[in-house]
Structure formats: C-alpha cells, structure tokens
N, C-alpha and C positions, 0 to 999 in steps of 0.2 A: 085103551087097554086099562082094565081095572086092576088096581093094586090091592093085594091082600094086606090087612092090618093085623099085626101081631096082637093077640089078646093080652090085656094087662094082667100081670102076675100079682099075687097077693102082696108080695114084698114091695113092688113098685107102688101099688095103691096105698100101702101103709106109709111109704116115704112121702108120697104126694100129700097125704092127709096130715102128716106131721109138719110138712113145710107150710101148708095152708093154715094150720092151727097156729104156727109161730107168727105168721104175718097178720093174723086176724085177732091175736090176743094182745091186749095192752100190757106192757111190762110193769106198769105202775099199779093199776087197780086189778089186774088179772082177769078182767072181763073179756069174754070171747065174742067178738062182733060178727055179724052176718056178712060182713064185707072186709076186704083187705084194708088195713090202716095205712094212711098216707105216709110216705117217707119224709115229707117236709115237716112232720110233727115228731120226727125221730122215732117213729113207730108207735107212739102213744096215741090214745084217743084224744079227741078235741077237749073233752072235759078235763082230763089230766094235763093237757098241754097248755090251754089258755082259759079254762073255766067255762067254756061254752057248754050249756046243758045239752045232753043227748037224749034221744027218745029211748025210754026203757025197752021198747019193743025191738030195738036194733041190736041187742046183745043178749047173751045168755048169762044167767046169774053166776056168781063166783063159785058156788057149790058145783055147778055142772061144767065149769070151765076146765077142770082137770080131767074130765072124762071125754076123750076123743074117740069117736067111732068111725069106722071105715064107711065109705059111701055106699058100698055094695054089701 
C-alpha cells in the first residue's frame, strides 16, 4: 500500500533551512560550510578549532554567510 506524503510547507522549509544554516556556520569565523560542522569541535570549523587549514572551496565567503536562501 502506497503512503501519500504531505507536501512541505514554506514555513517548514524555512525552519529546516535555518537549522541547516546554524549547523553549517562556524560561530567564530562566521563562514558557512557546504557540510554540517562536527559537534566534537564544539560546532566550529577545524581551522578555528585547531588551526587545520581548510579548502576555500568548502565554504561560502563571510559576505554571503548572512544570506540564507530556501532550497526551493
């Protein structure tokens, strides 16, 4: 039996985007990464946590970090 899936509302999509943005933005340097930051680094990126250099292609610049757009 096939289940019908409720369509995502704009409010739910906005809430999910905000949650994803919070988990992928470093609280120290404010760069938004293309992946979720690990909790073992207390939510910060590796460069801020222990100085490990990160690939500049793995994050958005700080100017664009404040602008979060919905996925759809």
